[in-house]
Every structure is written in structure tokens, then in C-alpha cells.
C-alpha positions in Angstrom: 0.0 0.0 0.0 1.1 3.6 -0.4 3.2 4.9 2.5 3.4 8.2 4.4 2.6 11.3 2.3 1.9 9.0 -0.7 -1.3 8.1 1.0 -2.7 11.6 0.4 -2.1 11.4 -3.3 -3.6 8.0 -3.4 -6.8 9.0 -1.5 -7.2 12.1 -3.7 -6.8 10.0 -6.9 -9.1 7.1 -5.9 -11.7 8.9 -3.8 -13.1 5.6 -2.7 -12.3 2.8 -0.3 -9.5 0.3 -1.1 -8.6 -2.9 0.7 -5.0 -3.9 0.7 -5.0 -7.7 1.3 -2.3 -8.8 3.6 -0.5 -5.5 3.7 -0.1 -5.8 7.5 0.4 -9.5 7.8 4.0 -9.2 9.1 3.2 -6.7 11.8 3.8 -8.0 15.4 0.2 -7.7 16.5 -1.1 -9.6 13.6 1.5 -12.3 14.0 0.5 -12.7 17.7 -3.2 -12.8 16.9 -2.6 -15.5 14.4 -1.1 -17.7 17.1 -4.0 -17.2 19.6 -6.2 -14.7 21.4 -3.9 -15.2 24.4 -0.8 -14.2 22.5 -2.5 -11.1 21.1 -3.6 -10.2 24.7 -0.1 -10.7 26.0 1.3 -8.4 23.3 -1.2 -5.7 24.2 -0.4 -6.0 27.9 3.3 -5.7 27.2 2.7 -2.2 25.9 -0.1 -1.2 28.3 0.4 1.9 30.4 -1.8 0.5 33.2 -4.6 3.0 32.6 -8.1 1.6 32.8 -9.9 1.4 29.5 -13.5 2.6 28.7 -15.7 -0.5 28.1 -19.2 -0.4 26.6 -21.5 -3.3 27.3 -24.9 -4.2 25.8 -27.2 -7.1 26.3 -27.2 -9.9 23.6 -30.7 -8.9 22.6 -29.2 -5.8 20.9 -27.2 -8.2 18.6 -24.2 -6.1 19.6 -25.6 -3.1 17.7 -24.6 -0.1 19.9 -27.3 2.4 19.3 -30.3 4.1 20.9 -33.1 2.3 22.8 -36.2 1.4 20.9 -38.0 4.4 22.5 -35.1 6.7 21.6 -34.9 7.9 25.2 -31.3 6.9 25.8 -28.7 4.4 24.6 -29.0 0.6 24.6 -25.6 0.2 26.3 -23.7 1.3 29.4 -20.1 2.4 29.8 -17.5 2.0 32.6 -13.8 2.2 33.3 -12.3 -1.2 33.7 -8.9 -2.9 34.0 -7.6 -4.1 30.7 -6.3 -7.5 31.9 -9.8 -8.4 33.3 -11.5 -7.3 30.0 -9.1 -9.4 27.9 -9.6 -12.4 30.1 -13.4 -12.1 29.9 -13.3 -11.9 26.1 -11.1 -15.0 25.9 -13.4 -16.9 28.1 -16.5 -15.9 26.1 -18.3 -12.9 27.4 -22.1 -13.1 28.0 -22.6 -9.5 26.9 -21.6 -7.6 23.8 -18.3 -5.9 24.7 -16.8 -2.9 22.9 -13.6 -1.1 23.7 -13.6 1.8 21.2 -11.3 4.6 20.1 -8.6 4.0 22.7 -5.6 6.3 22.0 -2.5 4.2 21.3 0.0 6.7 22.5 -1.8 7.2 25.8 -2.8 3.6 26.6 -0.2 1.6 24.7 2.9 3.7 24.2 5.2 2.3 21.6 2.8 0.0 19.9 1.9 2.3 17.0 5.5 2.5 15.9 5.9 -1.2 16.0 2.6 -1.9 14.0 2.3 1.0 11.6 1.4 -0.3 8.1 2.8 2.9 6.6 0.7 5.8 7.8 3.5 7.8 9.6 4.0 11.1 7.8 0.6 11.1 6.1 -0.3 14.4 7.7 2.4 16.3 5.6 4.0 19.6 6.5 2.2 21.7 9.1 -0.5 19.0 9.5 -2.1 17.9 12.7 -0.5 14.7 14.0 -1.9 11.4 12.9 -4.3 10.0 15.6 -3.9 6.3 16.2 -6.5 4.2 18.1 -7.4 0.7 19.2 -10.8 -0.9 18.9 -11.5 -4.3 20.5 -14.3 -6.5 21.6 -16.5 -9.4 20.5 -19.4 -9.5 18.1 -20.4 -5.9 17.8 -21.8 -3.5 15.3 -20.9 0.2 14.9 -23.7 1.9 13.1 -22.9 3.7 9.9 -21.5 7.2 10.5 -18.9 9.5 8.9 -15.6 10.8 10.2 -14.0 14.1 9.4 -10.6 12.5 8.7 -9.1 10.1 6.2 -8.9 6.6 7.7 -6.5 3.7 7.5 -7.6 0.6 9.5 -5.7 -2.6 10.2 -7.6 -5.8 11.0 -5.3 -7.3 13.6 -7.4 -10.1 15.1 -10.8 -11.6 14.1 -12.7 -10.5 11.1 -14.5 -7.2 10.3 -17.1 -6.3 7.7 -16.9 -2.8 6.4 -20.0 -1.4 4.5 -19.3 2.0 3.1 -21.3 4.7 1.4 -20.2 7.8 -0.5 -21.1 11.1 1.2 -23.9 11.9 -1.2 -26.0 9.1 0.3 -26.6 10.9 3.5 -30.3 11.4 2.9 -30.8 7.7 2.2 -29.1 6.8 5.4 -31.5 8.8 7.6 -29.0 10.3 10.2 -30.1 10.5 13.8 -29.9 13.5 16.1 -26.8 15.7 16.2 -26.7 15.0 19.9 -26.6 12.9 21.9 -24.9 10.3 19.7 -23.7 6.8 20.7 -20.0 7.5 20.0 -19.5 11.2 19.2 -20.6 11.1 15.6 -24.1 11.2 14.0 -25.2 7.6 13.1 -27.8 6.2 10.8 -31.1 5.3 12.2 -31.5 2.3 9.9 -31.0 -1.1 11.3 -29.2 -2.7 8.3 -30.2 -6.2 9.4 -33.9 -5.3 9.5 -34.5 -2.0 7.7 -38.0 -0.5 8.2 -38.6 0.6 4.6 -41.8 2.4 5.5 -39.8 4.8 7.7 -36.6 4.7 5.5 -37.8 4.2 1.9 -34.5 5.5 0.4 -32.3 3.0 2.1 -32.3 0.5 -0.8 -30.8 3.3 -3.0 -28.1 3.7 -0.4 -27.3 0.0 -0.6 -27.1 0.2 -4.3 -24.3 2.8 -3.9 -22.6 0.9 -1.1 -19.3 -1.0 -1.2 -18.6 -3.8 1.2 -15.8 -6.1 2.1 -14.7 -8.4 4.9 -11.2 -7.9 6.4 -9.1 -10.8 7.5 -6.2 -10.5 10.0 -3.5 -8.5 8.2 -5.8 -6.7 5.8 -5.8 -3.0 5.6 -8.5 -0.7 4.4 -8.0 3.0 3.4 -10.9 5.3 2.7 -11.5 9.1 2.4 -12.9 11.4 5.0 -16.7 11.8 5.0 -17.5 8.3 3.7 -20.2 6.7 5.8 -19.2 3.3 7.2 -20.8 0.6 9.2 -18.3 -1.8 10.9 -19.3 -5.3 12.1 -16.9 -7.4 14.2 -17.6 -11.0 13.2 -15.6 -12.9 15.8 -15.7 -13.5 19.6 -12.3 -11.8 19.9 -11.2 -9.0 17.6 -8.7 -6.2 17.5 -8.5 -3.3 15.0 -6.0 -0.5 14.9 -6.8 2.7 12.9 -5.1 5.9 12.0 -6.9 9.2 11.2 -5.3 12.1 9.4 -6.2 15.2 7.4 -4.1 16.5 4.6 -4.6 20.1 5.7 -2.6 22.4 8.0 -3.3 22.0 11.7 -4.8 25.5 12.0 -7.8 24.6 9.7 -10.9 24.3 11.8 -13.5 21.5 11.7 -16.4 22.2 9.3 -18.7 20.6 12.0 -18.6 23.9 13.8 -19.6 25.7 10.6 -22.5 23.3 10.3 -23.8 24.1 13.8 -23.6 27.8 13.1 -25.4 27.3 9.8 -28.2 25.6 11.6 -28.4 28.7 13.8 -28.1 31.3 11.1 -29.6 29.8 7.9 -32.2 27.1 8.6 -35.0 29.4 9.7 -34.7 31.9 6.8 -37.2 32.0 4.0 -36.6 29.5 1.1 -35.5 32.2 -1.3 -32.9 33.5 1.1 -31.5 29.9 1.8 -31.2 29.4 -2.0 -29.3 32.7 -2.3 -27.0 31.7 0.6 -26.4 28.3 -1.0 -25.1 30.1 -4.1 -22.9 32.3 -2.0 -21.4 29.4 -0.1 -20.9 27.5 -3.4 -19.0 30.5 -4.8 -16.8 31.2 -1.8 -16.4 27.9 -0.1 -17.0 25.0 -2.5 -16.1 26.1 -6.0 -12.5 26.4 -7.3 -10.9 29.0 -5.0 -9.5 30.7 -8.1 -13.0 31.8 -9.1 -13.5 34.1 -6.2 -10.0 35.5 -6.0 -8.2 35.7 -9.4 -10.0 38.9 -10.5 -8.7 40.7 -7.4 -5.2 42.0 -6.9 -3.1 40.2 -4.3 -3.1 43.0 -1.7 -6.9 43.0 -1.2 -7.7 39.3 -1.4 -7.6 38.9 2.4 -9.1 35.4 3.4 -9.9 34.8 -0.3 -6.2 34.4 -0.9 -3.8 32.1 0.9 -4.6 31.5 4.6 -1.7 30.9 6.9 -1.6 30.4 10.7 -1.6 34.1 11.5 -4.5 34.9 9.2 -6.4 31.8 10.6 -6.0 33.3 14.1 -7.4 36.6 13.0 -10.3 35.0 11.3 -11.1 32.9 14.3 -10.9 36.0 16.6 -13.3 37.8 14.2 -15.8 35.0 14.2 -15.6 34.8 18.0 -16.3 38.5 18.3 -19.3 38.2 16.0 -20.7 35.3 18.0 -20.5 37.1 21.3 -23.9 38.8 21.3 
């Protein structure tokens, strides 16, 4: 698979998910998992910092789908801080509940493990980029409902098997997103139960499935996909480990568009339809079209934020936005 900064060029060229079969087969964590769940557990413990991990538990009736309650008055799972050795032992013995240890920071909880098991993501952030974020995901047979992430993703199936079902960003309406908050894991998730979709409530879901791509990862397989692709991840074994790396090919002073979305809901959604249509054209012109369209007819000295934005200008823009929000 492409390595380091080559990943960005690859993602921009493909703009769709790609599975690299066996790309991580020689990594220590994969080699240990191929021996046994016990060997994989021992490797994790050899790097463990001793910090308790966050464990989410759900009854088997949920089929391991961590989501909302049927009445939508809460979540169908609980969370707690637990000692890692006990969790690993429970998984190896065959847990009675669905167990999910999600998004556990490798550097904080397993210092040194990312360097020893990197399939080639180091350096993907490029110059001035925010550091790559590496995490561990572990558990038994669980389902993470389809959602999108703001970053590009590279995921290594280390133990067990995982099915990824992915959708291009333009399928958002056919996936029927849930509330912006609260969310089961920090990101908006689909309300559709893929195993038993209610097509009366979600009639567009079959169209989403027509656009979907899906694949099962075996130990050592690596999947890479662009930011903003919706993805449901199903762990298919009683003991599984996945490592992932998130990165963005933008300078670290670039803010998250999620903040912009929240303010758009405050400032745009209640305006008359003709005004919303006008603002859509303005956003297209300034934010989504080729940047040259809005800037090239202006001389350099008056382009301001329409020109190149550096860290200093980003700070001034952020301060200007903050002042305007303080009302």
C-alpha cells in the first residue's frame, strides 16, 4: 500500500475505499493474533500503560448493535472504566454480553505499539499538518452503526474479522441520520438497522445500498478510505482487535467544518426558502467552488481570506468569528 505522504495522493486519486489484502500480515500484533487470542492479549499487555480502559456493554438482545433504545430515550448500552487484563480475560473466556472497547488512544494507553505496528501511515499528515491519531478498537461480536468521520482513515484488522460497509457522502439522505446530539459515539449515526430495515420509515435505504461497497477484512488486511464516507463496521468474531489511523491533509490551523454546520443551523435554517437558496449560491461561490473563481479577478493586496490562509490569518479570522458570536 502507499506509505506516508503518498497516502494523500492515493486518496485524492481514488476517492473511494480500497482494501490492501495482507498489507499488515507481518506486523507483530497480527502475528501474535494468528497464534492465539492469548498471544495477542499478552502483546497488548506488554505495551499497556496501566490506565483503565473505557468499556461499553450491551445485552445480547441488541445483537451487539450499539445504538439508541427502541423508545429513543437513551442508549441501549452502558459504559464504565475497567482494568484491561480483566477485560481481555473475559473476552477470551467468552463474554455473556456484547463488549466494545472503542477509540482507545494508542500513545496514551499503549505507548510504543503504534511505531511497531504502523502499516505505513507515519508522515501522512504532511508539512504543518495535525499529527496522525492512532487508536485501538477491541471486543467481541459488535456493530458500529454507519457514520462518517472528518478525517481520512486507515484501518488494520489485527485479530478476528471485520465487515466494512461504506457509502459515498452523497448518500446521507438515504441513510437517515439520527440527532446531532446525543450520539452513541460522538458522531451522527444512521437510524436504519441494516439487518432489519424499516422501509416504511426509511424508503430511500435501498438506494443507499445500491451505492454501497462492502468487504470483509481478515487479519493483516488494511482498508483505506477518504474522509466523510459513511461506514458501518461489524466485528464478526468473539475476539477481535482493530487499529486505525486518522489524518487530514490540511494544516493544523484549519478548523473542523462541523462547527460551521452548527452555526449554519443557527443562522440559515429558519430563513425563507429564497434566502436559503441565495446563501447556497454564495457558499458555493466562496467555499465549495474552485478558490480561483473568487480570487483571481482581485489584486493580491486586497484578497484577504480569499487568498492564501496561513496560521496568522487563521488566528485573525477565528478571533473575528468569536467576536461576532458574542452577542
